[in-house]
BAFI-3210 file (N, C-alpha, C; in Angstrom, 3 decimals, decimal comma, padded with zeros to 6 digits):
// residues 268
n [1|2|3|4|5|6|7|8|9|10|11|12|13|14|15|16|17|18|19|20|21|22|23|24|25|26|27|28|29|30|31|32|33|34|35|36|37|38|39|40|41|42|43|44|45|46|47|48|49|50|51|52|53|54|55|56|57|58|59|60|61|62|63|64|65|66|67|68|69|70|71|72|73|74|75|76|77|78|79|80|81|82|83|84|85|86|87|88|89|90|91|92|93|94|95|96|97|98|99|100|101|102|103|104|105|106|107|108|109|110|111|112|113|114|115|116|117|118|119|120|121|122|123|124|125|126|127|128|129|130|131|132|133|134|135|136|137|138|139|140|141|142|143|144|145|146|147|148|149|150|151|152|153|154|155|156|157|158|159|160|161|162|163|164|165|166|167|168|169|170|171|172|173|174|175|176|177|178|179|180|181|182|183|184|185|186|187|188|189|190|191|192|193|194|195|196|197|198|199|200|201|202|203|204|205|206|207|208|209|210|211|212|213|214|215|216|217|218|219|220|221|222|223|224|225|226|227|228|229|230|231|232|233|234|235|236|237|238|239|240|241|242|243|244|245|246|247|248|249|250|251|252|253|254|255|256|257|258|259|260|261|262|263|264|265|266|267|268]
n.u [073,123|075,561|076,666|077,957|078,647|079,533|079,891|079,414|076,803|075,491|075,518|073,441|071,310|072,133|071,915|069,139|068,249|069,255|067,635|065,356|065,665|064,707|065,003|067,737|068,339|069,394|069,282|068,291|069,251|067,096|066,605|064,415|064,245|066,570|066,099|063,898|065,064|067,060|065,405|063,981|066,121|067,199|065,126|064,946|067,462|067,269|065,323|066,672|069,037|067,845|067,160|069,484|070,373|068,488|067,134|067,983|065,559|062,379|060,301|059,171|059,203|060,958|063,263|063,815|064,374|066,713|068,405|068,741|070,521|069,586|069,370|067,355|065,307|063,729|061,430|062,572|061,026|057,663|057,010|059,561|060,443|060,064|058,113|059,242|059,315|060,829|062,340|063,243|063,205|065,017|064,712|065,829|066,032|067,916|068,723|070,995|072,506|075,736|077,380|079,075|081,153|082,967|082,200|084,387|085,835|084,070|083,783|086,401|086,729|084,771|085,907|087,957|088,440|089,939|089,802|087,359|086,860|087,327|085,311|082,751|081,110|080,383|082,135|084,847|087,207|088,787|089,542|091,029|090,646|091,090|091,564|090,342|090,522|087,545|086,349|086,033|086,950|086,108|086,721|084,992|084,909|082,347|080,822|078,112|075,498|072,335|069,489|070,591|071,797|074,553|076,563|079,071|080,200|081,730|082,020|082,247|082,464|081,551|082,169|081,156|081,937|080,377|080,918|078,887|078,894|080,668|079,296|077,678|077,396|077,308|077,147|077,314|077,018|077,520|077,073|079,358|080,104|078,966|079,757|078,962|080,802|082,063|082,842|084,441|087,592|088,737|090,890|089,618|088,194|086,043|084,579|081,187|079,294|078,201|074,938|074,010|073,502|072,986|071,317|071,298|072,178|072,081|072,315|073,362|072,967|073,749|073,014|074,260|074,017|075,371|075,108|076,292|076,012|075,666|075,305|076,678|077,300|074,762|073,511|072,297|071,289|070,418|069,730|069,853|068,907|068,957|067,535|066,854|063,493|061,029|060,952|058,712|055,528|056,344|056,739|055,012|055,547|058,235|058,477|057,692|059,727|062,006|061,700|061,875|064,547|065,869|065,356|066,478|069,161|069,993|069,872|071,870|074,133|074,465|074,845|077,231|079,011|078,756|079,736|082,355|083,322|083,141|084,859|087,310|087,562|087,495|085,057|081,889]
n.v [-034,181|-036,383|-038,203|-041,012|-043,139|-045,526|-046,469|-043,943|-043,476|-043,521|-040,982|-039,308|-040,362|-039,778|-036,973|-036,667|-037,946|-036,273|-034,061|-035,080|-034,890|-032,957|-032,684|-033,417|-036,316|-039,208|-042,286|-045,690|-048,584|-051,093|-054,639|-055,364|-053,307|-053,664|-056,168|-055,533|-053,717|-055,335|-057,174|-055,506|-054,441|-056,742|-057,513|-055,207|-055,266|-057,635|-056,937|-054,827|-055,902|-057,507|-055,724|-055,117|-055,343|-053,913|-050,990|-047,758|-045,898|-046,236|-044,953|-042,728|-040,003|-039,891|-040,919|-038,929|-036,756|-037,692|-037,902|-035,262|-034,509|-034,276|-035,102|-037,610|-038,249|-040,011|-041,697|-044,915|-046,872|-046,917|-043,754|-042,953|-042,780|-045,065|-046,320|-048,386|-050,894|-049,340|-047,501|-045,794|-046,599|-045,472|-044,935|-044,258|-043,453|-042,768|-041,557|-041,002|-039,742|-040,065|-038,471|-039,532|-041,123|-044,039|-047,279|-048,375|-046,058|-044,828|-046,751|-046,783|-044,354|-044,643|-046,619|-045,245|-044,572|-043,026|-040,551|-039,561|-037,489|-035,205|-035,227|-035,640|-033,553|-034,070|-036,020|-036,457|-037,857|-040,715|-044,150|-047,045|-050,096|-052,770|-054,858|-057,321|-058,478|-057,736|-056,963|-054,649|-053,160|-050,391|-047,322|-044,546|-041,200|-039,031|-035,844|-033,824|-031,348|-030,067|-028,062|-026,782|-028,790|-030,974|-033,714|-036,203|-039,102|-042,305|-044,650|-047,919|-050,025|-052,821|-053,555|-054,704|-055,299|-056,179|-057,267|-057,642|-057,965|-056,668|-054,182|-053,815|-053,349|-053,759|-052,562|-053,384|-052,145|-052,511|-051,479|-052,198|-051,394|-048,558|-045,648|-042,979|-040,005|-038,469|-035,182|-034,587|-034,217|-033,000|-033,157|-034,738|-036,499|-039,268|-042,479|-043,245|-045,953|-048,461|-048,168|-047,012|-044,111|-040,916|-041,767|-041,094|-042,550|-045,896|-048,245|-048,940|-049,328|-049,660|-049,748|-049,732|-049,355|-049,679|-048,853|-049,085|-047,389|-046,125|-043,461|-042,933|-043,530|-044,833|-044,367|-045,710|-045,472|-046,847|-045,977|-047,030|-046,653|-046,908|-045,267|-043,394|-042,961|-040,403|-037,567|-037,541|-035,935|-033,863|-035,014|-034,862|-032,369|-032,497|-034,656|-034,193|-032,384|-033,901|-035,753|-034,135|-033,321|-035,767|-036,667|-034,544|-034,622|-037,018|-036,465|-034,447|-035,829|-037,753|-036,035|-034,780|-036,935|-037,391|-034,947|-035,127|-037,355|-036,337|-034,202|-035,477|-036,831|-035,042|-034,206|-032,485]
n.w [-140,460|-141,641|-144,332|-146,748|-146,970|-144,955|-142,261|-141,547|-142,024|-139,752|-138,849|-139,768|-138,330|-135,768|-135,653|-136,029|-133,784|-131,821|-132,199|-131,119|-128,464|-126,248|-123,573|-121,685|-120,323|-118,574|-120,353|-120,719|-122,359|-123,508|-123,601|-125,189|-127,053|-128,450|-129,634|-131,245|-133,022|-134,278|-135,608|-137,330|-138,785|-140,023|-141,750|-143,311|-144,568|-146,034|-147,936|-149,150|-150,236|-152,065|-154,039|-155,349|-158,030|-159,410|-161,091|-159,785|-158,339|-159,067|-160,313|-162,886|-162,245|-160,062|-161,219|-163,123|-161,482|-160,195|-162,390|-162,931|-161,053|-158,483|-155,030|-153,931|-151,274|-148,589|-146,297|-145,202|-144,159|-143,044|-141,690|-141,380|-138,722|-136,264|-133,609|-131,040|-128,414|-125,824|-127,275|-130,387|-133,825|-136,473|-139,913|-142,946|-146,410|-149,407|-152,709|-155,450|-158,471|-159,600|-161,932|-164,948|-163,916|-162,786|-161,424|-160,064|-159,375|-157,567|-155,530|-154,651|-153,298|-151,379|-149,783|-148,643|-145,777|-143,977|-145,128|-144,534|-142,550|-144,095|-145,828|-144,741|-142,603|-139,853|-139,052|-137,033|-136,686|-138,131|-138,355|-139,636|-138,309|-138,986|-141,926|-143,975|-146,853|-148,415|-146,147|-143,639|-140,521|-138,738|-136,979|-136,063|-134,966|-134,139|-134,176|-133,383|-133,376|-132,315|-131,799|-129,562|-128,211|-127,999|-129,078|-128,836|-130,352|-130,308|-132,741|-133,617|-136,375|-138,414|-141,728|-144,838|-148,167|-151,230|-154,414|-156,922|-159,705|-162,619|-162,736|-160,556|-157,086|-153,504|-150,107|-146,679|-143,499|-140,063|-136,746|-134,156|-131,650|-129,815|-128,264|-126,169|-125,809|-123,056|-122,045|-124,334|-125,924|-123,767|-120,853|-119,060|-120,527|-121,228|-121,891|-121,924|-120,475|-122,733|-123,887|-121,577|-121,341|-122,893|-124,859|-127,599|-129,836|-130,180|-131,649|-135,028|-138,524|-141,945|-145,418|-148,637|-152,124|-155,429|-158,800|-161,979|-165,102|-168,491|-167,789|-165,480|-162,039|-160,161|-156,960|-153,981|-150,637|-147,454|-144,189|-140,858|-137,488|-133,908|-131,211|-128,182|-126,882|-127,771|-125,613|-122,768|-123,016|-124,748|-127,132|-129,363|-130,396|-131,028|-132,767|-135,629|-136,280|-135,890|-137,955|-140,225|-139,947|-140,034|-142,657|-144,169|-143,319|-144,392|-147,075|-147,290|-146,483|-148,569|-150,710|-149,970|-150,314|-153,053|-154,090|-153,235|-154,632|-157,313|-157,145|-156,892|-159,236|-161,229|-162,180|-162,992]
ca.u [074,116|075,922|077,166|077,847|079,605|078,878|079,689|078,923|075,358|075,008|075,543|072,088|070,485|072,548|071,333|067,710|068,010|069,465|066,436|064,317|066,034|064,526|065,452|068,843|068,340|069,978|068,376|068,874|068,892|066,395|066,737|063,304|064,547|067,626|065,444|063,082|065,977|067,637|064,380|063,726|067,315|067,316|064,091|065,330|068,618|066,831|064,688|067,643|069,943|067,027|067,097|070,823|070,592|067,403|067,445|067,764|064,451|061,472|059,262|059,723|059,465|062,143|064,421|064,085|065,017|068,033|069,194|069,017|071,503|068,920|069,329|065,967|065,322|062,443|061,450|062,831|059,885|056,742|057,293|060,990|060,752|059,095|058,121|059,386|059,371|062,092|063,106|062,810|063,994|065,093|064,944|065,760|066,626|068,184|069,397|071,621|073,350|077,074|077,552|080,294|082,174|082,867|081,974|085,666|086,182|083,208|084,177|087,725|086,533|083,951|086,797|088,987|087,827|090,731|089,456|085,977|086,776|087,333|084,124|081,534|081,472|080,274|083,213|085,994|088,357|088,458|090,677|090,746|091,199|091,542|090,980|090,536|089,821|086,457|085,789|086,731|086,497|086,436|086,341|084,719|084,395|081,431|080,285|077,010|074,675|071,028|068,608|071,312|072,359|075,583|076,991|080,195|080,110|082,732|081,258|083,045|081,585|082,028|081,704|081,456|081,638|080,085|080,935|077,987|079,412|081,388|078,509|076,820|078,036|076,611|077,930|076,524|077,781|076,803|077,824|079,741|080,053|078,732|079,907|078,919|082,049|081,830|083,928|085,327|088,779|089,287|091,716|088,702|087,390|085,786|083,514|080,094|079,010|077,298|073,546|073,684|073,985|071,873|070,445|071,243|072,322|072,501|072,659|073,307|073,218|073,582|073,165|074,478|074,192|075,885|074,764|076,945|075,549|076,276|075,173|077,585|076,979|073,569|073,831|071,192|071,661|069,397|070,360|068,985|069,470|068,140|067,751|065,862|062,181|060,786|060,693|057,278|054,753|056,733|057,027|054,208|056,192|059,564|058,412|057,828|061,064|062,984|061,515|062,466|065,959|066,346|065,353|067,455|070,525|070,323|070,149|073,152|075,190|074,725|075,381|078,660|079,809|078,699|080,634|083,723|083,693|083,326|086,083|088,470|087,579|087,450|083,706|081,275]
ca.v [-035,088|-036,694|-039,437|-041,994|-043,852|-046,693|-046,244|-042,642|-043,362|-043,294|-039,535|-038,789|-040,827|-039,048|-035,620|-036,763|-038,281|-035,060|-033,241|-035,690|-034,842|-031,622|-032,725|-034,364|-037,149|-040,520|-043,289|-047,012|-049,447|-052,294|-055,795|-055,353|-052,369|-054,284|-057,201|-054,906|-053,121|-056,393|-057,721|-054,539|-054,341|-057,937|-057,441|-054,138|-055,733|-058,632|-056,208|-053,969|-056,753|-057,981|-054,686|-054,784|-055,189|-053,152|-049,574|-046,879|-045,033|-047,058|-044,135|-041,761|-038,742|-040,047|-041,079|-037,645|-035,948|-038,194|-037,528|-033,825|-034,311|-034,038|-036,228|-037,929|-038,893|-040,245|-042,792|-046,236|-047,636|-046,050|-042,341|-042,700|-042,993|-046,083|-046,591|-049,774|-050,931|-048,884|-046,599|-045,466|-047,047|-044,464|-045,646|-043,290|-043,918|-041,661|-041,963|-039,906|-040,144|-039,425|-038,570|-039,699|-041,784|-045,488|-047,949|-048,494|-044,774|-044,581|-047,667|-046,387|-043,300|-045,228|-047,389|-044,342|-044,112|-041,952|-039,262|-039,187|-036,189|-034,132|-035,418|-035,537|-032,608|-034,561|-037,013|-035,756|-038,652|-042,044|-045,064|-048,430|-051,013|-053,990|-055,137|-058,670|-058,486|-056,738|-056,763|-053,627|-052,723|-048,963|-046,533|-043,144|-040,292|-038,074|-034,786|-033,086|-030,574|-029,650|-027,556|-026,414|-030,009|-031,544|-035,068|-036,846|-040,571|-043,195|-045,700|-048,963|-050,722|-053,895|-053,156|-055,738|-054,939|-057,302|-056,905|-058,643|-058,125|-055,439|-052,975|-053,758|-053,667|-053,220|-052,521|-053,470|-051,722|-052,711|-051,025|-053,230|-050,673|-047,176|-045,053|-041,533|-039,482|-037,404|-034,218|-034,881|-033,394|-032,478|-034,085|-035,601|-037,261|-040,685|-043,131|-043,736|-047,361|-048,617|-048,423|-046,280|-042,751|-040,051|-042,474|-040,505|-043,594|-047,124|-049,190|-048,373|-050,196|-048,968|-050,495|-048,885|-050,137|-048,895|-049,410|-048,293|-047,491|-045,105|-042,145|-042,800|-044,483|-044,563|-044,781|-045,685|-045,942|-046,867|-045,914|-047,454|-046,362|-047,112|-044,206|-043,262|-042,488|-038,992|-037,221|-037,486|-034,687|-032,983|-035,784|-034,387|-031,215|-032,843|-035,697|-033,676|-031,763|-035,030|-036,344|-033,219|-033,351|-037,071|-036,651|-033,552|-035,056|-038,050|-035,795|-033,762|-036,844|-038,343|-034,974|-034,629|-037,979|-037,129|-033,855|-035,583|-038,212|-035,538|-033,401|-036,322|-037,400|-033,928|-034,126|-031,202]
ca.w [-140,286|-142,939|-144,703|-147,799|-146,371|-144,441|-140,881|-141,365|-142,170|-138,385|-138,599|-139,954|-137,210|-134,600|-135,657|-135,834|-132,360|-131,019|-132,284|-130,327|-127,042|-125,707|-122,202|-121,644|-119,132|-118,883|-120,884|-120,584|-123,468|-123,103|-124,527|-126,120|-128,101|-129,263|-130,420|-132,283|-134,042|-135,064|-136,442|-138,389|-139,651|-140,828|-142,790|-144,250|-145,347|-147,010|-149,031|-149,831|-151,060|-153,183|-155,059|-155,702|-159,473|-159,988|-161,286|-158,616|-158,702|-159,856|-160,895|-163,865|-161,562|-159,235|-162,110|-163,750|-160,451|-160,041|-163,602|-162,833|-159,990|-157,191|-154,072|-153,598|-149,957|-147,932|-145,304|-145,654|-143,719|-142,330|-141,943|-141,113|-137,304|-135,821|-132,183|-130,533|-126,952|-125,273|-128,106|-131,711|-134,926|-137,531|-141,176|-144,062|-147,686|-150,346|-153,933|-156,248|-159,638|-159,703|-163,395|-165,675|-163,124|-162,840|-160,121|-159,400|-158,759|-156,425|-154,480|-154,107|-152,282|-150,288|-148,903|-148,101|-144,514|-143,354|-145,750|-144,178|-141,889|-145,027|-146,691|-143,931|-141,565|-138,472|-138,728|-136,470|-136,938|-138,658|-138,281|-140,046|-137,316|-139,651|-143,221|-144,475|-148,180|-148,551|-144,809|-142,869|-139,216|-138,808|-135,830|-136,348|-133,949|-134,758|-133,310|-134,019|-132,459|-132,820|-130,761|-128,366|-127,621|-128,789|-128,689|-129,526|-130,273|-130,947|-133,395|-134,270|-137,257|-139,298|-143,051|-145,844|-149,579|-152,131|-155,820|-157,555|-161,062|-162,899|-162,673|-159,380|-155,799|-152,349|-148,855|-145,456|-142,332|-138,787|-135,582|-133,192|-130,371|-129,877|-126,907|-126,049|-125,238|-122,068|-121,997|-125,478|-126,160|-122,504|-120,104|-118,314|-121,478|-120,892|-122,638|-121,096|-120,752|-123,881|-123,524|-120,358|-121,692|-123,271|-125,784|-128,921|-130,838|-129,547|-132,715|-136,358|-139,657|-143,216|-146,629|-149,786|-153,356|-156,511|-160,117|-163,046|-166,469|-169,351|-167,178|-164,313|-160,990|-159,357|-155,610|-153,021|-149,294|-146,423|-142,862|-139,747|-136,163|-132,694|-130,235|-127,091|-127,297|-127,558|-124,199|-122,484|-123,030|-125,826|-128,345|-130,481|-130,934|-131,546|-133,794|-137,004|-136,429|-136,052|-139,296|-141,227|-139,789|-140,496|-144,114|-144,667|-143,056|-145,320|-148,347|-147,232|-146,423|-149,854|-151,539|-149,607|-150,921|-154,478|-154,403|-153,015|-155,806|-158,486|-156,927|-157,068|-160,603|-162,164|-162,757|-162,885]
c.u [074,542|076,624|076,993|078,629|078,901|078,797|079,129|077,491|074,777|074,851|074,103|071,188|070,838|071,898|069,799|067,400|068,234|068,268|065,305|064,509|065,924|065,043|066,563|068,808|068,893|068,893|069,068|068,343|068,282|066,627|065,619|063,593|065,605|066,985|064,668|063,964|066,577|066,626|064,097|064,900|067,467|066,334|064,471|066,506|068,207|066,170|065,720|068,520|069,160|066,920|068,432|071,027|069,405|067,821|067,193|066,715|063,495|060,261|059,926|060,090|060,768|063,388|064,786|064,803|066,455|068,941|069,562|069,984|070,929|069,080|067,859|065,967|063,904|062,577|061,808|061,729|058,968|056,954|058,706|061,394|059,671|059,258|058,323|059,426|060,767|062,898|062,458|063,754|063,888|065,429|064,708|066,522|066,839|068,890|069,943|072,344|074,643|077,482|078,953|081,454|081,981|082,674|083,288|086,053|085,364|083,563|085,540|087,588|085,752|084,844|087,875|088,538|088,602|090,435|088,092|085,899|086,802|086,123|082,887|081,823|081,291|081,398|084,451|087,255|087,888|089,705|090,250|091,432|091,740|090,897|091,346|089,791|088,796|085,764|086,661|086,130|087,022|085,946|086,189|084,366|083,580|080,941|079,238|076,227|073,386|070,202|069,358|071,951|073,442|075,997|078,176|080,114|081,283|081,951|082,255|082,125|082,313|081,365|082,138|081,006|081,391|080,021|080,106|078,523|080,106|080,633|077,643|077,617|077,150|077,463|076,958|077,431|076,943|077,678|078,121|079,680|079,784|078,837|079,795|080,173|081,715|083,065|084,948|086,376|089,360|090,126|090,823|087,856|087,271|084,623|082,429|079,817|077,973|075,903|073,114|074,217|072,795|070,933|070,309|071,317|072,897|072,919|072,585|073,608|072,996|073,830|073,301|074,661|074,588|075,591|075,399|076,257|076,195|076,187|076,205|077,276|075,783|073,816|072,572|071,706|070,437|070,104|069,374|069,679|068,478|068,503|066,713|064,559|062,074|060,480|059,184|056,762|055,118|056,983|056,262|054,788|057,516|059,515|058,495|059,146|062,092|062,917|062,099|063,999|066,539|066,418|066,424|068,895|070,958|070,653|071,533|074,296|075,492|075,298|076,858|079,518|079,854|079,738|082,098|084,202|084,009|084,603|087,339|088,639|087,513|086,125|083,125|080,936]
c.v [-035,627|-037,976|-040,056|-043,101|-044,899|-046,434|-044,864|-042,464|-043,116|-041,807|-038,988|-039,164|-040,068|-037,666|-035,694|-037,082|-037,084|-034,152|-033,765|-035,361|-033,404|-031,545|-033,769|-035,088|-038,501|-041,447|-044,637|-047,920|-050,731|-053,377|-055,821|-054,438|-052,962|-055,350|-056,589|-054,304|-054,264|-057,006|-056,776|-054,467|-055,536|-057,938|-056,393|-054,564|-056,726|-057,931|-055,408|-054,823|-057,301|-056,999|-054,401|-054,533|-054,506|-051,729|-048,794|-045,852|-045,790|-046,281|-043,097|-040,432|-038,789|-040,171|-039,726|-036,736|-036,385|-037,809|-036,055|-033,505|-034,045|-035,290|-036,423|-038,770|-039,050|-041,365|-044,127|-047,208|-046,682|-044,597|-041,945|-042,916|-043,890|-046,295|-048,060|-049,732|-050,509|-047,941|-046,298|-046,047|-045,969|-045,212|-044,665|-043,841|-042,711|-042,219|-040,767|-040,503|-039,352|-039,561|-038,789|-040,194|-043,256|-046,067|-048,061|-047,178|-044,494|-045,465|-047,328|-045,332|-043,827|-045,946|-046,501|-043,745|-043,020|-040,609|-038,764|-037,832|-035,021|-034,164|-035,095|-034,704|-033,152|-035,512|-036,258|-036,522|-040,024|-042,911|-046,447|-049,337|-052,290|-054,085|-056,571|-058,776|-057,355|-056,494|-055,791|-053,516|-051,309|-048,289|-045,102|-042,399|-039,235|-037,090|-034,015|-032,347|-030,211|-029,175|-027,210|-027,606|-030,541|-032,918|-035,488|-038,367|-041,229|-044,415|-046,679|-049,835|-051,814|-053,626|-054,173|-055,260|-056,210|-056,783|-057,982|-059,003|-056,809|-054,173|-052,846|-054,125|-053,170|-053,357|-052,628|-053,137|-051,872|-052,202|-052,194|-052,651|-049,190|-046,591|-043,549|-041,063|-038,332|-036,527|-034,430|-033,792|-032,794|-033,564|-035,107|-036,470|-038,712|-041,196|-043,609|-045,187|-047,484|-048,962|-047,776|-044,862|-041,895|-040,641|-041,898|-041,533|-044,836|-048,232|-048,474|-049,425|-049,399|-049,916|-049,544|-049,745|-049,138|-049,604|-048,509|-048,513|-046,386|-043,690|-041,873|-043,890|-044,009|-045,141|-044,677|-046,166|-045,914|-046,899|-046,205|-047,120|-046,644|-046,025|-044,262|-042,829|-041,005|-038,701|-037,105|-036,047|-033,763|-033,699|-035,286|-033,141|-031,596|-033,807|-035,174|-033,005|-032,846|-035,635|-035,448|-033,289|-034,666|-037,130|-035,744|-034,032|-036,172|-037,484|-035,154|-034,757|-037,405|-037,272|-034,721|-035,676|-037,763|-036,045|-034,303|-036,488|-037,341|-034,664|-034,211|-036,896|-036,302|-033,762|-032,715|-030,790]
c.w [-141,557|-143,124|-145,979|-147,386|-145,702|-142,973|-140,690|-141,608|-140,794|-138,117|-138,687|-138,798|-135,969|-134,551|-135,416|-134,365|-131,458|-131,043|-131,430|-128,845|-126,507|-124,274|-122,129|-120,315|-119,523|-119,403|-120,784|-121,706|-122,948|-124,118|-125,575|-127,283|-129,024|-130,203|-131,558|-133,383|-134,892|-136,034|-137,645|-139,352|-140,544|-141,998|-143,824|-145,114|-146,405|-148,226|-149,822|-150,731|-152,266|-154,299|-155,708|-157,203|-160,176|-160,215|-159,975|-158,998|-159,609|-160,422|-161,834|-163,159|-160,787|-160,146|-162,750|-162,745|-160,242|-161,221|-163,585|-161,719|-158,630|-156,324|-153,698|-152,335|-149,425|-146,904|-145,949|-145,249|-142,916|-142,700|-141,519|-139,697|-136,739|-134,311|-131,913|-129,030|-126,471|-126,149|-129,446|-132,735|-136,000|-138,826|-142,309|-145,245|-148,589|-151,560|-154,643|-157,412|-159,514|-161,174|-163,849|-164,795|-163,217|-161,439|-159,372|-158,720|-157,515|-155,247|-153,848|-153,059|-151,088|-149,291|-148,233|-146,777|-143,820|-143,954|-145,300|-143,409|-142,832|-145,930|-145,923|-142,678|-140,129|-138,085|-138,315|-136,755|-137,409|-138,692|-138,741|-139,033|-137,941|-141,019|-143,602|-145,795|-148,254|-147,221|-144,015|-141,475|-139,004|-137,513|-136,287|-135,094|-134,627|-133,743|-134,056|-132,990|-133,105|-131,647|-129,474|-127,678|-128,542|-128,224|-129,522|-129,277|-130,896|-131,445|-134,043|-135,107|-138,044|-140,655|-144,078|-147,213|-150,355|-153,551|-156,561|-158,927|-161,403|-162,726|-161,446|-158,146|-154,686|-151,091|-147,684|-144,282|-141,090|-137,668|-134,677|-131,776|-130,632|-128,450|-127,011|-125,317|-124,298|-122,024|-123,120|-125,629|-124,870|-121,820|-119,370|-119,236|-121,044|-121,748|-121,669|-121,444|-121,899|-123,382|-122,247|-120,492|-122,011|-124,292|-127,162|-130,034|-130,150|-130,496|-134,063|-137,405|-140,912|-144,366|-147,776|-151,044|-154,482|-157,838|-161,193|-164,362|-167,290|-168,782|-166,100|-163,317|-160,208|-157,974|-154,716|-151,688|-148,398|-145,082|-141,806|-138,433|-135,048|-131,684|-129,143|-127,677|-127,169|-126,107|-123,965|-122,583|-124,201|-127,140|-129,560|-131,150|-131,645|-132,733|-135,218|-137,288|-136,683|-137,432|-140,349|-141,160|-140,330|-142,009|-144,684|-144,445|-143,994|-146,693|-148,368|-147,249|-147,786|-150,802|-151,224|-150,282|-152,435|-154,841|-154,237|-154,170|-157,014|-158,350|-157,197|-158,501|-161,657|-162,831|-162,525|-161,450]
res [m|h|h|a|r|h|s|s|r|a|i|g|t|l|l|a|a|l|a|c|s|a|v|v|i|a|a|e|l|k|d|s|a|i|r|a|f|i|e|h|a|n|q|a|q|q|r|f|v|g|r|t|q|l|p|v|g|d|e|r|r|v|s|d|a|l|r|a|g|v|v|v|a|g|p|g|a|g|d|g|i|l|d|v|d|g|g|l|v|h|d|w|r|a|g|v|l|i|p|r|v|t|l|d|q|v|l|r|l|s|r|s|y|t|d|y|p|t|i|f|h|p|v|v|s|a|k|v|l|s|q|d|g|d|h|f|r|v|q|l|r|m|h|e|s|a|g|g|i|s|a|t|l|d|v|r|s|s|i|v|y|t|r|v|d|p|r|h|a|f|v|v|s|r|s|e|e|i|h|e|v|k|n|a|t|r|a|s|e|s|l|l|p|e|g|a|d|s|g|y|l|w|r|a|q|a|m|t|r|f|v|e|d|e|s|g|v|w|m|e|m|e|t|l|g|l|s|r|a|f|p|p|m|v|g|w|v|i|e|p|i|a|r|r|v|g|r|r|s|t|e|v|s|l|d|e|f|r|r|a|v|l|a|r|t|g|g|p]
***
């Protein structure tokens, strides 16, 4: 799945959740799962914002990999997928260096939501619903498949940019509504009720921070999602697959954004 983006951070979670769903049966969102996700997301955001002005990559090994143009990804908490009452919380983090670019150039593309379908392959369409200064409301339609299962989701998100100073900025995106699309692109297309669907993605939040220095712009994002639990009896088989997919999708998403920035700025 993919993404740099903000609302599109949900893409990685969607693909990982698809990998979790060996059996497609209806799932129902519980209040307990919502509460657990909100609590986790609030704590993750507090930690993330606290790192806004710190270097991206706090180990020499990680920093060297980033300087070499490698996307470094891993769990944002635990081992990336956490069990909660009524579902799973997905939490993945990734970092990358976009060389020889400025913070203004990176933020310009980040805000270009209508270009997302050409940047992130799971994004089918994108529309800016409103903009009030640094606050955007965006509607994305995403389609992804894994393990013979496919899903189309309409995700409406609220996205807020904060420019800390000339060299530091961060973005927080929270889903407002997520609807699974039934019979997408057909005459019979319809939106399933929120929280009463296949349970691929019920909630999503993403935090992205940007740090500019003489090398370029260092970028770190953390994506959070709430999905259905692993199917009974086969969870032990699906769980490691879902973790590999979740990590890989985060890497690909960030790399897609990096490549798009460089293509538009004439970089390597």
